[in-house]
C-alpha positions as CSV (number, residue, x, y, z in Angstrom):
1,M,75.4,129.5,86.0
2,E,74.9,133.0,84.7
3,D,74.5,131.5,81.2
4,K,71.7,129.3,82.4
5,V,69.9,132.3,84.1
6,A,70.3,134.3,81.0
7,A,68.9,131.5,78.8
8,I,65.8,131.1,81.1
9,Q,65.2,134.9,81.1
10,S,65.5,134.9,77.3
11,F,63.0,132.0,77.0
12,R,60.5,133.7,79.4
13,A,60.7,136.9,77.4
14,A,60.1,135.0,74.1
15,T,57.2,133.1,75.7
16,D,55.6,136.2,77.1
17,T,55.9,137.9,73.7
18,K,54.2,134.9,72.0
19,T,51.5,134.8,74.6
20,T,50.9,138.5,74.3
21,E,50.7,138.2,70.5
22,L,48.3,135.3,70.9
23,L,46.0,137.2,73.3
24,I,46.1,140.2,71.0
25,L,45.1,137.9,68.1
26,I,42.2,136.3,70.1
27,F,41.1,139.8,71.1
28,I,41.1,141.0,67.5
29,I,39.1,137.9,66.4
30,L,36.6,138.3,69.2
31,F,36.3,142.0,68.4
32,L,35.6,141.2,64.7
33,I,33.0,138.6,65.7
34,V,31.2,141.0,68.0
35,T,31.4,143.8,65.4
36,F,30.0,141.4,62.8
37,L,27.1,140.3,65.1
38,F,26.4,143.9,66.0
39,I,26.2,145.0,62.3
40,L,24.1,141.9,61.5
41,N,21.6,142.7,64.3
42,F,21.7,146.3,63.5
43,R,20.8,145.5,59.9
44,K,18.0,143.2,61.0
45,A,16.7,145.9,63.3
46,L,16.7,148.4,60.5
47,K,15.0,146.0,58.1
48,A,12.4,145.2,60.7
49,K,11.8,148.9,61.3
50,F,11.5,149.5,57.6
51,L,9.1,146.5,57.2
52,K,6.9,147.6,60.1
53,K,6.8,151.1,58.7
54,L,5.7,149.7,55.3
55,F,3.2,147.4,57.2
56,M,1.6,150.3,59.1
57,K,1.3,152.2,55.8
58,T,-0.6,149.2,54.3
59,I,-2.7,149.1,57.5
60,K,-3.6,152.8,57.0
61,E,-4.4,152.2,53.3
62,K,-6.8,149.4,54.3
63,G,-8.7,151.7,56.7
64,L,-7.5,149.9,59.8
65,S,-6.4,151.5,63.1
66,E,-2.8,151.8,64.3
67,K,-3.8,149.6,67.3
68,A,-5.0,146.9,65.0
69,G,-1.7,147.1,63.0
70,D,0.4,146.8,66.2
71,I,-1.6,143.7,67.3
72,L,-1.3,142.0,64.0
73,W,2.4,142.8,63.7
74,K,3.3,141.7,67.2
75,Y,1.4,138.4,67.2
76,S,2.3,137.5,63.6
77,T,6.0,137.9,64.4
78,K,5.6,136.0,67.7
79,L,4.3,133.1,65.6
80,G,7.1,133.4,63.2
81,R,4.8,134.4,60.4
82,D,4.9,137.1,57.8
83,P,2.7,140.0,59.1
84,F,1.7,140.9,55.5
85,L,0.1,137.5,55.1
86,T,-2.3,138.3,58.0
87,L,-3.8,141.0,55.7
88,E,-4.3,138.6,52.8
89,V,-4.8,135.1,54.2
90,K,-7.7,134.4,56.6
91,A,-6.0,131.4,58.3
92,S,-2.9,133.5,59.2
93,F,-5.1,136.4,60.4
94,E,-7.1,134.0,62.7
95,K,-3.9,132.4,64.2
96,A,-2.5,135.8,65.1
97,I,-5.8,136.9,66.6
98,D,-6.1,133.6,68.6
99,L,-2.7,134.3,70.2
100,Y,-3.7,137.9,71.0
101,V,-6.9,136.7,72.6
102,Q,-5.1,134.0,74.6
103,E,-2.6,136.4,76.0
104,N,-5.0,139.3,76.7
105,P,-8.2,138.4,78.7
106,D,-9.4,142.0,78.2
107,Y,-9.0,141.8,74.4
108,D,-10.8,144.4,72.3
109,E,-13.5,142.3,70.6
110,K,-15.0,145.3,68.7
111,L,-11.6,146.1,67.2
112,I,-11.1,142.5,66.1
113,Q,-14.6,142.3,64.5
114,D,-14.0,145.7,62.7
115,T,-10.6,144.6,61.5
116,R,-11.9,141.2,60.3
117,K,-14.7,142.9,58.4
118,K,-12.5,145.5,56.7
119,L,-10.1,142.7,55.6
120,G,-13.1,140.7,54.1
121,F,-12.6,137.9,56.6
122,D,-16.0,138.2,58.3
123,F,-17.5,135.4,56.1
124,V,-16.4,132.4,54.2
125,P,-17.9,131.8,50.7
126,S,-19.7,128.5,50.4
127,F,-17.1,127.0,48.1
128,I,-14.2,127.6,50.5
129,P,-13.8,124.9,53.2
130,L,-14.0,126.0,56.9
131,S,-10.7,126.1,58.8
132,S,-12.0,126.6,62.3
133,T,-15.2,126.9,64.3
134,K,-15.0,130.7,64.0
135,D,-15.9,130.3,60.3
136,I,-19.3,128.7,61.0
137,D,-22.1,131.1,60.1
138,V,-24.5,132.2,62.8
139,F,-27.9,130.3,62.5
140,Q,-26.1,127.3,61.0
141,S,-28.3,124.3,61.9
142,G,-27.1,120.9,62.9
143,R,-27.4,117.8,65.0
144,L,-25.9,117.6,68.5
145,T,-25.1,114.1,69.9
146,Y,-24.2,113.1,73.4
147,Q,-23.9,109.4,74.2
148,D,-27.0,107.9,72.6
149,K,-29.1,111.1,72.5
150,T,-29.5,113.4,69.6
151,F,-30.8,117.0,69.5
152,N,-31.5,119.6,66.9
153,T,-29.3,122.6,67.3
154,S,-28.4,125.9,65.7
155,L,-25.5,128.3,66.2
156,Y,-27.1,131.1,68.2
157,D,-24.2,133.4,68.5
158,K,-20.4,133.5,68.7
159,D,-17.5,135.7,69.9
160,E,-13.7,135.4,69.8
161,R,-13.6,132.7,72.5
162,F,-16.8,130.8,72.4
163,M,-19.7,129.4,70.2
164,Y,-23.2,129.5,71.6
165,W,-25.3,126.5,70.3
166,L,-29.1,126.7,70.9
167,L,-30.9,123.4,71.6
168,I,-34.1,123.5,69.5
169,D,-37.5,122.1,70.8
170,V,-35.9,120.5,73.9
171,S,-38.3,120.9,76.8
172,N,-36.2,119.0,79.3
173,P,-32.5,119.3,78.3
174,P,-29.9,117.0,79.9
175,D,-27.2,118.4,82.1
176,L,-24.3,118.7,79.6
177,K,-22.0,121.0,81.5
178,E,-18.4,119.9,81.2
179,K,-19.6,117.0,78.9
180,T,-18.0,116.5,75.5
181,V,-20.6,116.7,72.7
182,K,-20.5,116.1,69.0
183,I,-22.1,118.5,66.5
184,Q,-22.6,117.6,62.8
185,F,-23.9,120.0,60.2
186,L,-24.2,120.3,56.5
187,R,-22.8,123.3,54.8
188,R,-24.6,124.1,51.5
189,D,-22.5,123.7,48.4
190,D,-19.6,122.5,50.5
191,A,-19.5,119.4,52.7
192,I,-20.6,117.8,56.0
193,Y,-18.7,118.9,59.0
194,V,-18.2,117.1,62.3
195,M,-16.8,118.8,65.4
196,E,-16.5,118.0,69.1
197,G,-16.4,120.3,72.0
198,T,-16.7,120.4,75.8
199,V,-19.6,122.4,77.2
200,S,-18.1,125.0,79.5
201,E,-21.5,126.6,80.5
202,I,-25.2,126.2,80.1
203,I,-27.1,129.5,79.6
204,T,-30.9,129.6,80.1
205,E,-32.8,132.4,78.5
206,G,-36.5,131.9,79.3
207,E,-37.3,128.6,77.5
208,K,-34.1,128.7,75.5
209,T,-31.1,126.5,76.4
210,V,-27.8,127.6,75.0
211,L,-24.5,125.6,75.3
212,K,-21.3,127.6,75.5
213,I,-18.5,125.8,73.8
214,P,-14.9,127.0,73.2
215,H,-13.7,127.6,69.6
216,H,-11.1,125.3,68.1
217,S,-9.7,124.4,64.6
218,E,-10.4,120.6,64.7
219,L,-13.1,120.3,62.2
220,K,-13.6,117.0,60.3
221,R,-14.8,117.6,56.7
222,I,-16.7,114.9,54.8
223,Q,-16.7,115.7,51.1
224,R,-20.1,115.0,49.6
225,R,-19.3,115.7,46.0
226,Q,-16.5,114.6,43.7
227,Y,-16.5,118.0,41.9
228,A,-16.7,121.6,43.0
229,R,-20.0,123.3,42.2
230,I,-20.9,126.9,41.4
231,E,-24.2,128.7,41.3
232,V,-25.4,129.9,37.9
233,D,-28.5,131.2,36.2
234,M,-28.6,130.1,32.6
235,P,-31.2,128.6,30.2
236,V,-31.1,124.9,29.5
237,S,-33.2,122.8,27.1
238,V,-34.3,119.6,28.8
239,G,-35.4,116.7,26.6
240,R,-37.3,113.8,28.1
241,I,-36.6,110.5,26.4
242,S,-39.8,108.6,25.7
243,E,-40.0,105.1,27.1
244,N,-42.0,103.8,24.1
245,S,-40.2,105.5,21.2
246,S,-37.1,107.5,20.3
247,E,-39.2,110.7,20.4
248,V,-37.8,113.4,22.7
249,K,-40.0,116.0,24.4
250,W,-38.3,119.3,25.0
251,L,-38.9,121.9,27.7
252,E,-37.0,125.1,28.6
253,G,-35.6,125.3,32.1
254,N,-33.0,127.1,34.1
255,A,-29.8,125.7,35.5
256,K,-29.2,127.0,39.1
257,D,-25.8,125.3,39.7
258,I,-23.3,123.2,37.8
259,S,-20.3,121.0,38.3
260,A,-18.4,118.6,36.1
261,G,-20.5,115.8,37.5
262,G,-24.0,117.4,37.0
263,M,-26.3,120.3,37.4
264,R,-29.5,121.5,39.2
265,I,-32.3,122.5,36.8
266,C,-35.6,124.2,37.8
267,I,-38.8,124.4,35.7
268,P,-42.2,125.9,36.5
269,A,-44.2,123.7,38.9
270,S,-47.1,123.8,36.5
271,Q,-45.0,121.7,34.0
272,R,-44.3,118.8,36.4
273,I,-47.2,116.6,35.4
274,K,-46.8,117.3,31.7
275,F,-43.1,116.6,31.8
276,N,-43.4,113.7,34.3
277,L,-39.8,113.4,35.5
278,S,-39.0,111.0,38.4
279,I,-35.8,109.8,40.0
280,G,-34.0,107.5,37.5
281,T,-35.4,109.2,34.4
282,E,-32.9,109.7,31.6
283,I,-32.9,113.1,29.9
284,W,-31.0,115.2,27.4
285,L,-29.5,118.6,28.3
286,N,-28.7,121.3,25.7
287,F,-26.9,124.4,26.9
288,S,-24.0,126.8,26.2
289,L,-21.2,127.6,28.5
290,E,-18.6,130.3,27.7
291,G,-19.1,130.0,23.9
292,R,-19.2,126.2,23.9
293,D,-22.3,124.2,23.1
294,F,-23.1,121.1,25.2
295,Q,-25.4,118.2,24.5
296,L,-25.2,115.8,27.4
297,K,-27.2,112.9,28.6
298,G,-28.1,112.8,32.3
299,T,-30.1,111.0,35.0
300,V,-32.4,112.5,37.6
301,V,-31.0,111.7,41.0
302,N,-33.1,114.0,43.3
303,I,-36.1,116.2,43.2
304,L,-36.9,119.4,45.2
305,E,-40.4,120.8,45.1
306,R,-41.1,124.4,45.8
307,K,-44.3,126.6,45.5
308,T,-43.7,127.9,42.0
309,T,-40.9,125.8,40.8
310,I,-39.6,122.2,40.9
311,C,-35.9,121.5,40.7
312,Y,-34.1,118.3,39.6
313,G,-30.6,117.2,40.5
314,I,-29.1,115.8,37.3
315,K,-26.0,113.6,37.1
316,F,-24.2,113.6,33.7
317,S,-23.9,110.1,32.3
318,N,-22.0,110.5,29.0
319,I,-19.7,113.5,29.5
320,K,-16.4,113.4,27.7
321,S,-13.0,114.4,29.1
322,K,-12.8,117.7,27.1
323,E,-16.3,118.7,28.2
324,E,-15.5,117.8,31.8
325,T,-12.3,119.9,31.7
326,H,-14.2,122.9,30.2
327,I,-16.7,122.8,33.0
328,I,-14.1,122.4,35.7
329,N,-12.2,125.4,34.4
330,F,-15.4,127.4,34.2
331,V,-16.1,126.6,37.9
332,K,-12.6,127.5,38.9
333,K,-12.8,130.9,37.2
334,Q,-16.1,131.7,38.7
335,Q,-14.8,130.8,42.2
336,Q,-11.8,133.0,41.7
337,K,-14.1,135.9,40.7
338,M,-16.2,135.4,43.8
339,R,-13.0,135.3,45.9
340,N,-11.9,138.6,44.4
341,L,-15.4,140.2,44.9
342,A,-15.4,138.9,48.5
343,K,-12.1,140.8,49.2
344,Q,-13.2,143.9,47.4
345,R,-16.8,144.2,48.6
346,I,-16.0,146.2,51.7
347,R,-13.0,148.2,50.3
C-alpha cells in the first residue's frame, strides 16, 4: 500500500514539473510574440513619425500651412494612400480633400483653395482629361436636359461641395428641385463630357436661375479625335491643287494646332476668295517640325471664319508611319512641357 502511495506521489510530482515547464515555455513564447509585436509597432510608429516630419518639411518648402499639411496627412493615411502623392497627383489630392470635406461640415474652404492653387491643382490643362466635376472650368457652357426638354447652361460658380449651373435665356424655368438632370458639354481640345446630377436647390438672383448640384466623379468622356492635339504657331505653305491641271497655287499660312491626324491652318481673310478653299478640297502642306521637313497631302474638313482670318481644319490623307510617329512624339513632348510649366507657374 505504501508503495502505491509513493508511486502516485512520484507521478504527481513528475506531472506537476512537466506542467510547470510547459507553462513556462508557453509564457516565454507569448512574451517573445508580444515583444516582437511591440518592437514592430514601435518601429512603424518611428517610421510614421519620421515620414510625417519629412512630409511637413515638404509642406513648408511648398509654401503651405501646417494646418494644410495635417489635413492632407490625416486624410491620405485614412484612405490608405501615400500622403506624398497628394502633393504631386491631383486625383489623390482631391480624394483626400473630399474625405476632409465630408467629415467636417465647417471645413476651411479658403485654406483648400489656397492649397490647391499653390500645388498647381487649381486648373486642368485642356489636353488632360477631367477626373471629377470639380475640374470643370467656371463659365464652361453646355446643354442641360431633363426628360424631353433642353436648356442652354453655363457653370456659374463652384465650391468644394456644389456646382452652380446657370440656365441661360430661360424666362419660365421648370421646377427641377430634387430632379436628376443631364448636362453635356464640349471641352476644347479634349472631348465631349456627359454628367448627371440631382438638383438640391434652385437659386433665383433677379432674372437668373441657378441650379445647385453636388460634385461627383462620374463623368462620361466621349473622345472626339483619334489623336491628341497640341496648339502651335508655325508657318505652313499651303498648296491648292488645281481641278483642271496639275498646277499648284501656293499660299503662306500659319498652323494653330497639330496632331498625327491633321492640323488647323489660318490665312488672312482677304485671301479667301483668291484661294477658294471649300470643304472637300485637296491641298498640299509643306512645313518643318523639329528639324524634319514634311510634305503632306490633306483634305479640308471644316472652315471657321473670323473677322481678320479664316481657319481650315485639315485631315492628312497620305501620312506615312514614320511621319505620324514623329508628330505623335512631338505632341507628347509639348504636352509634358506644358504639364511641367503648369506645376511650376505658381512656385
